[in-house]
C-alpha positions as CSV (number, residue, x, y, z in Angstrom):
1,X,209.7,82.8,96.6
2,X,208.6,82.8,92.9
3,X,210.8,85.1,90.5
4,X,209.4,86.8,87.8
5,X,209.1,84.7,84.3
6,X,211.8,87.2,82.3
7,X,215.4,86.1,83.0
8,X,217.6,87.7,80.2
9,X,221.2,88.7,80.5
10,X,221.3,92.3,79.3
11,X,223.9,94.4,78.2
12,X,224.9,98.0,79.4
13,X,222.0,99.4,77.9
14,X,219.2,97.5,80.1
15,X,221.7,98.0,83.1
16,X,221.4,101.6,83.0
17,X,217.4,101.2,82.7
18,X,217.4,98.7,85.8
19,X,219.5,101.6,87.5
20,X,217.1,104.3,87.2
21,X,214.3,102.3,88.7
22,X,216.0,101.3,91.2
23,X,216.5,105.0,92.2
24,X,212.7,105.6,91.7
25,X,212.2,102.7,93.9
26,X,214.3,104.8,96.4
27,X,212.8,108.0,95.9
28,X,209.1,107.0,95.8
29,X,209.5,104.8,98.7
30,X,210.4,107.6,100.7
31,X,207.4,109.9,99.7
32,X,205.3,107.1,100.5
33,X,206.7,106.3,103.7
34,X,205.4,109.5,105.4
35,X,203.0,107.7,107.5
36,X,205.5,105.7,109.7
37,X,206.7,109.5,110.7
38,X,204.3,110.8,113.6
39,X,205.3,114.0,114.3
40,X,205.6,115.0,110.2
41,X,202.5,118.2,110.3
42,X,202.0,120.6,112.2
43,X,198.5,122.2,113.1
44,X,197.3,125.8,113.8
45,X,199.2,129.4,113.4
46,X,201.4,129.4,116.3
47,X,201.8,126.3,116.8
48,X,203.3,125.2,113.2
49,X,206.0,128.1,113.8
50,X,206.4,126.3,117.6
51,X,207.2,122.7,116.0
52,X,205.0,120.2,118.1
53,X,205.9,121.7,121.0
54,X,203.0,123.1,122.4
55,X,201.4,120.2,124.1
56,X,201.1,122.0,127.6
57,X,200.2,125.6,126.4
58,X,198.6,125.5,122.9
59,X,197.0,128.8,122.7
60,X,195.5,128.5,119.2
61,X,192.7,125.9,118.0
62,X,195.4,123.4,117.5
63,X,194.3,122.5,120.7
64,X,192.1,120.2,118.8
65,X,194.9,118.1,117.7
66,X,197.5,118.7,120.4
67,X,195.4,119.0,123.7
68,X,191.2,119.2,123.9
69,X,191.8,120.2,127.3
70,X,193.2,123.3,126.5
71,X,190.4,124.9,124.9
72,X,188.8,125.9,128.0
73,X,191.6,127.6,129.3
74,X,192.2,129.6,126.0
75,X,191.6,133.3,126.8
76,X,190.3,134.0,123.1
77,X,190.4,131.0,120.8
78,X,189.7,132.1,116.9
79,X,188.6,131.3,113.9
80,X,191.8,129.6,112.0
81,X,192.4,129.5,108.4
82,X,195.8,128.2,107.1
83,X,195.4,129.8,103.7
84,X,198.5,128.8,101.5
85,X,201.4,126.8,102.8
86,X,204.0,126.0,99.5
87,X,206.2,122.6,99.8
88,X,209.8,122.1,97.8
89,X,210.9,118.6,98.4
90,X,214.0,117.2,97.0
91,X,216.0,113.7,97.0
92,X,219.7,112.9,96.8
93,X,221.3,109.5,96.6
94,X,225.4,110.3,96.8
95,X,227.1,107.3,95.7
96,X,224.0,106.3,93.9
97,X,225.7,104.5,90.8
98,X,229.4,103.8,92.1
99,X,231.8,106.2,93.9
100,X,231.4,109.7,93.6
101,X,228.4,109.5,91.6
102,X,225.1,111.3,92.5
103,X,221.6,111.5,91.9
104,X,218.7,113.8,92.5
105,X,215.0,114.9,91.9
106,X,212.8,117.8,93.2
107,X,209.2,118.8,93.5
108,X,207.2,122.0,94.2
109,X,203.6,121.8,94.7
110,X,200.9,123.2,97.6
111,X,200.0,121.6,100.9
112,X,196.4,121.4,102.2
113,X,196.0,123.7,105.0
114,X,194.5,123.2,108.4
115,X,190.7,124.4,109.2
116,X,189.4,125.1,112.6
117,X,186.6,126.9,114.7
118,X,184.6,127.0,117.9
119,X,181.3,126.6,118.7
120,X,178.7,126.5,121.4
121,X,175.7,124.6,122.8
122,X,173.0,126.6,124.8
123,X,172.3,123.4,127.0
124,X,175.9,123.2,128.1
125,X,177.2,126.6,128.6
126,X,180.5,125.8,130.5
127,X,181.4,123.4,128.1
128,X,184.0,124.5,125.1
129,X,183.0,122.9,121.6
130,X,185.6,123.1,118.5
131,X,185.6,121.3,115.0
132,X,188.9,120.6,113.1
133,X,189.6,119.4,109.3
134,X,193.2,118.3,108.8
135,X,195.4,116.3,107.2
136,X,197.7,113.9,109.0
137,X,199.4,112.1,106.0
138,X,199.6,112.5,102.6
139,X,201.9,111.5,99.0
140,X,200.8,111.7,95.2
141,X,203.6,110.7,93.3
142,X,203.9,109.7,89.3
143,X,207.2,108.7,88.3
144,X,207.4,107.7,84.6
145,X,210.3,106.8,82.7
146,X,210.6,105.9,79.3
147,X,213.9,104.7,76.9
148,X,214.9,103.5,73.4
149,X,218.1,101.5,73.0
150,X,219.6,99.9,69.9
151,X,222.4,97.5,70.2
152,X,223.0,93.5,71.0
153,X,221.1,93.5,73.9
154,X,219.3,90.3,74.5
155,X,222.5,87.7,74.3
156,X,220.2,85.1,73.8
157,X,219.2,86.5,70.4
158,X,221.6,87.2,67.8
159,X,222.0,90.6,66.1
160,X,221.2,94.0,67.3
161,X,217.6,94.8,68.9
162,X,215.5,97.9,68.9
163,X,215.0,98.0,72.7
164,X,211.8,100.0,74.4
165,X,210.8,100.2,77.9
166,X,208.8,102.0,80.0
167,X,208.9,101.9,83.5
168,X,205.5,103.6,85.5
169,X,205.6,103.7,89.4
170,X,202.6,105.5,90.6
171,X,201.6,106.4,94.4
172,X,198.4,108.2,96.2
173,X,197.8,107.9,100.0
174,X,196.3,110.2,102.0
175,X,195.0,109.9,105.8
176,X,192.1,112.9,106.5
177,X,191.0,113.6,110.2
178,X,187.5,115.4,110.7
179,X,187.4,116.4,114.2
180,X,185.2,117.2,117.2
181,X,186.6,118.6,120.6
182,X,185.1,119.1,123.7
183,X,186.5,120.5,126.8
184,X,185.6,121.2,130.3
185,X,186.9,123.6,133.2
186,X,187.0,121.5,136.3
187,X,188.3,124.6,137.8
188,X,189.8,128.0,137.0
189,X,193.1,126.4,136.5
190,X,192.5,122.9,135.2
191,X,190.5,121.2,132.8
192,X,189.3,118.2,130.6
193,X,188.9,117.6,127.1
194,X,188.3,115.2,124.4
195,X,188.5,115.1,120.4
196,X,186.9,112.2,118.5
197,X,188.4,112.2,115.2
198,X,186.5,110.3,112.0
199,X,189.3,109.4,110.4
200,X,188.9,108.4,106.3
201,X,192.6,106.8,105.1
202,X,193.0,105.4,101.3
203,X,196.2,104.3,100.0
204,X,197.0,103.1,95.9
205,X,200.0,101.9,94.9
206,X,201.0,100.8,91.1
207,X,203.9,99.2,89.5
208,X,203.9,98.5,85.7
209,X,206.7,97.5,83.2
210,X,206.5,97.6,79.6
211,X,209.3,96.0,77.6
212,X,209.3,95.8,73.9
213,X,212.2,94.6,71.7
214,X,212.6,94.2,68.0
215,X,215.3,91.8,66.4
216,X,216.8,91.6,62.9
217,X,215.4,88.4,62.5
218,X,212.0,90.2,62.7
219,X,210.3,88.6,65.8
220,X,209.3,90.4,68.1
221,X,209.4,90.3,72.0
222,X,207.1,91.9,74.5
223,X,207.0,91.7,78.2
224,X,204.3,93.2,80.6
225,X,204.3,93.5,84.2
226,X,201.5,95.0,85.9
227,X,200.4,95.2,90.0
228,X,198.3,97.4,92.2
229,X,197.1,97.5,95.4
230,X,194.2,99.8,96.6
231,X,192.4,100.3,100.0
232,X,190.1,102.4,101.5
233,X,189.3,102.2,105.1
234,X,187.0,104.7,107.8
235,X,187.4,104.5,111.6
236,X,187.7,106.6,115.0
237,X,190.5,107.5,116.9
238,X,190.1,109.4,120.2
239,X,192.4,112.0,122.2
240,X,191.8,112.3,126.2
241,X,193.4,115.0,127.4
242,X,194.2,117.2,131.1
243,X,195.8,120.8,131.0
244,X,196.4,122.7,134.4
245,X,197.7,126.3,135.2
246,X,200.4,126.4,138.0
247,X,201.7,129.8,139.4
248,X,204.8,129.6,136.9
249,X,204.3,127.1,134.0
250,X,201.3,125.7,131.9
251,X,201.5,121.6,131.9
252,X,198.9,119.2,129.8
253,X,198.9,115.3,129.3
254,X,197.0,113.3,126.6
255,X,196.4,110.2,125.5
256,X,196.0,108.8,122.3
257,X,194.0,105.7,121.5
258,X,194.9,103.2,118.5
259,X,192.6,103.3,114.9
260,X,189.6,101.7,115.6
261,X,188.1,100.0,112.5
262,X,184.7,100.6,111.2
263,X,184.3,99.7,107.6
264,X,186.8,99.2,104.4
265,X,188.3,97.0,102.0
266,X,191.1,96.5,99.9
267,X,191.6,95.5,96.0
268,X,194.8,93.3,94.2
269,X,195.4,93.4,90.5
270,X,197.9,91.6,89.1
271,X,199.3,91.0,85.4
272,X,202.0,89.2,83.7
273,X,202.4,88.8,80.0
274,X,205.5,87.8,77.9
275,X,205.6,87.1,74.5
276,X,209.0,85.7,73.3
277,X,211.2,85.2,70.3
278,X,211.1,82.3,68.3
279,X,213.8,80.1,66.6
280,X,216.7,79.4,69.4
281,X,215.0,81.3,72.3
282,X,213.7,78.2,75.0
283,X,211.8,81.1,76.9
284,X,208.0,80.1,77.1
285,X,205.6,82.8,76.8
286,X,203.6,83.3,80.0
287,X,199.8,84.8,80.5
288,X,199.0,85.6,83.8
289,X,196.2,87.6,85.8
290,X,193.8,88.3,88.4
291,X,191.8,90.9,89.9
292,X,190.4,90.7,93.4
293,X,188.1,93.0,94.9
294,X,186.5,93.5,98.2
295,X,189.4,91.9,100.3
296,X,189.3,91.8,104.2
297,X,191.5,94.7,105.5
298,X,193.0,95.5,108.8
299,X,194.9,98.8,110.0
300,X,196.6,99.0,112.9
301,X,197.8,102.4,114.8
302,X,199.6,102.3,118.4
303,X,198.2,103.6,121.6
304,X,200.4,107.0,122.3
305,X,200.8,109.2,125.6
306,X,202.3,112.7,125.6
307,X,203.3,115.6,127.7
308,X,204.2,119.1,127.9
309,X,205.0,122.1,129.8
310,X,204.9,126.0,129.2
311,X,207.4,128.3,131.1
312,X,206.9,131.9,130.9
313,X,209.9,134.3,130.6
314,X,208.5,137.7,131.2
315,X,206.2,138.2,128.2
316,X,208.4,135.6,126.2
317,X,207.9,131.9,126.7
318,X,209.5,128.4,126.2
319,X,207.8,125.3,125.1
320,X,208.5,121.3,125.7
321,X,206.8,118.4,124.7
322,X,207.3,114.9,124.0
323,X,205.5,111.9,123.0
324,X,205.8,108.2,122.9
325,X,204.4,105.5,120.5
326,X,203.7,102.3,121.3
327,X,204.8,99.4,118.8
328,X,202.8,97.8,116.4
329,X,203.9,93.8,116.1
330,X,203.5,92.1,113.0
331,X,200.4,91.8,111.0
332,X,198.8,91.4,107.6
333,X,196.8,94.7,106.6
334,X,196.0,92.7,103.2
335,X,196.3,88.9,101.8
336,X,194.8,88.2,98.3
337,X,193.7,85.0,97.5
338,X,196.7,82.4,95.7
339,X,196.1,82.6,91.9
340,X,197.8,80.8,89.3
341,X,199.7,81.8,86.1
342,X,197.0,80.8,83.4
343,X,199.7,79.6,80.9
344,X,202.6,78.1,83.5
345,X,200.1,77.1,86.5
346,X,202.4,78.6,89.0
347,X,201.3,79.9,92.1
348,X,201.4,83.4,92.7
349,X,200.5,85.4,96.0
350,X,200.6,88.5,97.6
351,X,200.1,90.0,101.5
352,X,200.8,93.4,102.5
353,X,202.0,93.7,106.0
354,X,203.1,96.4,108.3
355,X,205.6,96.1,111.5
356,X,206.2,99.3,113.8
357,X,208.8,99.7,116.3
358,X,207.7,102.6,119.5
359,X,209.1,105.8,119.0
360,X,209.7,108.5,121.4
361,X,209.6,112.3,120.1
362,X,210.6,115.5,121.6
363,X,210.0,119.1,120.6
364,X,211.1,122.5,122.2
365,X,209.8,126.2,120.8
366,X,210.4,129.8,121.8
367,X,208.2,132.6,121.5
368,X,209.7,135.7,122.0
369,X,207.4,138.7,122.5
370,X,208.7,141.7,120.9
371,X,205.4,144.0,121.3
372,X,201.6,144.0,121.1
373,X,201.7,143.4,117.6
374,X,204.6,141.5,117.1
375,X,206.0,138.1,118.2
376,X,209.1,135.7,116.9
377,X,208.7,131.8,116.8
378,X,211.2,129.5,116.4
379,X,210.9,125.5,116.9
380,X,212.7,122.0,117.0
381,X,211.7,118.4,116.8
382,X,212.6,115.0,115.8
383,X,210.3,112.9,114.2
384,X,211.7,109.1,114.2
385,X,210.6,106.5,111.8
386,X,208.6,103.8,113.2
387,X,209.6,101.4,110.3
388,X,212.0,98.5,111.4
389,X,214.9,98.1,109.2
390,X,214.9,96.9,105.5
391,X,211.3,96.5,104.7
392,X,210.0,94.7,101.9
393,X,209.0,97.4,99.6
394,X,205.9,96.8,97.5
395,X,208.1,98.2,94.0
396,X,210.5,95.0,95.0
397,X,207.8,92.7,93.3
398,X,208.1,90.1,96.2
399,X,204.9,88.3,97.3
400,X,205.3,90.0,100.5
401,X,205.2,93.6,101.1
402,X,205.5,96.1,103.6
403,X,202.6,99.0,103.9
404,X,205.6,101.5,105.1
405,X,209.4,101.4,103.4
406,X,212.0,104.3,104.4
407,X,213.7,104.2,107.8
408,X,214.9,107.8,107.8
409,X,214.7,109.3,111.2
410,X,213.8,113.2,110.2
411,X,214.7,116.4,111.7
412,X,212.2,119.7,112.0
413,X,213.3,123.3,112.1
414,X,211.1,126.1,112.1
415,X,210.6,129.4,112.5
416,X,208.3,133.0,111.5
417,X,206.7,135.9,112.9
418,X,203.2,136.4,113.9
419,X,201.5,140.0,113.4
420,X,198.3,141.2,115.0
421,X,196.7,143.8,112.7
422,X,193.1,145.3,113.0
423,X,190.8,142.2,113.0
424,X,193.2,139.4,111.6
425,X,196.3,137.7,113.2
426,X,198.6,136.8,110.2
427,X,201.5,134.4,110.1
428,X,204.4,133.9,108.3
429,X,207.0,131.5,108.3
430,X,208.8,128.5,107.2
431,X,209.9,125.2,108.2
432,X,212.6,122.7,107.4
433,X,212.8,118.8,107.7
434,X,215.7,117.1,106.8
435,X,216.9,113.3,107.1
436,X,219.3,111.0,106.0
437,X,220.5,107.0,106.2
438,X,223.0,104.5,104.3
439,X,221.8,101.4,102.5
440,X,223.4,99.0,100.4
441,X,223.9,99.8,96.7
442,X,222.4,96.8,95.1
443,X,223.9,97.5,91.7
444,X,227.3,99.1,90.8
445,X,229.0,100.2,87.4
446,X,232.0,98.2,87.3
447,X,235.5,100.3,87.8
448,X,238.1,98.0,86.0
449,X,239.0,96.2,89.2
450,X,237.0,92.9,87.7
451,X,234.2,93.5,90.6
452,X,230.6,92.8,89.2
453,X,227.7,95.4,89.0
454,X,226.6,93.7,92.1
455,X,228.1,94.2,95.3
456,X,225.9,94.0,98.5
457,X,228.9,95.2,100.2
458,X,228.7,98.7,98.5
459,X,226.7,101.4,100.2
460,X,224.9,104.8,98.7
461,X,223.4,107.4,101.2
462,X,219.9,108.5,100.7
463,X,219.5,112.6,101.7
464,X,215.6,114.1,102.1
465,X,214.8,117.3,102.4
466,X,211.9,119.8,102.9
467,X,210.8,123.2,103.0
468,X,207.7,124.3,103.7
469,X,206.5,128.2,103.2
470,X,203.8,129.1,105.5
471,X,201.3,131.7,105.0
472,X,198.4,131.9,108.0
473,X,195.7,133.7,108.9
474,X,193.4,133.9,112.5
475,X,189.8,136.2,112.8
476,X,189.8,136.4,116.6
477,X,186.4,138.4,116.2
478,X,185.0,135.5,114.4
479,X,184.7,134.3,117.7
480,X,182.6,137.2,118.6
481,X,179.9,136.8,116.0
482,X,179.8,132.9,117.0
483,X,178.9,134.3,120.3
484,X,176.2,136.9,119.2
485,X,174.7,133.8,117.2
486,X,174.4,132.0,120.0
487,X,172.6,134.5,121.7
488,X,170.0,134.4,119.1
489,X,168.9,131.1,119.5
């Protein structure tokens, strides 16, 4: 495996820089790895508060996602506009740089909402139709670190140096679904449905490292490393559902197909430059660059099977759902052509892969009826990662990288109220997500016992948490407006 051309012995100043780099790799990997968690999002007002437990008894237009068959059995589907969701995310690493040393980072931002509505086709009067625009996964993170040191940082060069470094990690990922759902009632207590999802996904990851140093001799040292990949893909995913109503409960079953790619490609950009000190230094200058576009791209997702039931308890209800996702065996998403360093002739390659395990998630929710204008909701669901252990992260600068990087299992808790006002249903709630995992601490400050800074037996704990504040609106009267427009046609 090819090593970077730069291999210098540096003192504590650069060690601290490397420590910060490791921390940023871990935190960015956590934010970018959410596509490996299948139950990380919720859709619909009540469905959001019930925490993905509504496959059997969804009562709002979250049915477009959870179970399209339910559309024929919902008495009054409403136009849904989730207006605002604010998100606070925090990462922390215990024992990050040694025993009893920790570091943390937090971010606040808004999250795109969920829009859905119903429509009719005049020539199919008994059939129900709905649409939805939703985001399945997303990440947008930029970490930029700059620092300047003065001292004897590079042991190969006599005297002190002025040393400057800039490390930039960028990651952007988005998966959006444009959904059309159809449902037909076989009887008053049994229906079938199908959602066709047009999927658009984009991903862009970028690692950029710049290092400069100025020696007492007047020599200048410059090192630059840049690697980036990006891809865009369009395709289709279908969800087939059935739903029934028994005397004491509601039930549902769905099957979601793997992703069927239609078109898309990827790009790859690599650059590494080094201009070294003169005199006693025996490090050769480096010039390596390659730009590749329109690379073949594959993208796989698993088939999944879900089931759920809703039990009425007087005017309240208990919801339970589960979903199994099949594994995705190791495959190559994108393979850049081998290229050569223009200065040394060394071969450089890059391969982007994915290798996902099977996952089994469960969710439970409670709807407590207070009166005709107020209901209280709470929910819990697991969100296990499909990533296998020890994936190769893109930011590690190896020739092979995994498209998914974090294997932390997450747990979601939600709660809130739905208030029925004049002409509008108002949802207020909050959702918490948390998880942690232990990992080998690659770098450790010496503690005086003679040990070095590299100790693979030492570990640290990564903890990830997210709070979401939810303000949602649904408009039952728009269903009446839609009916009137239908009658006019």
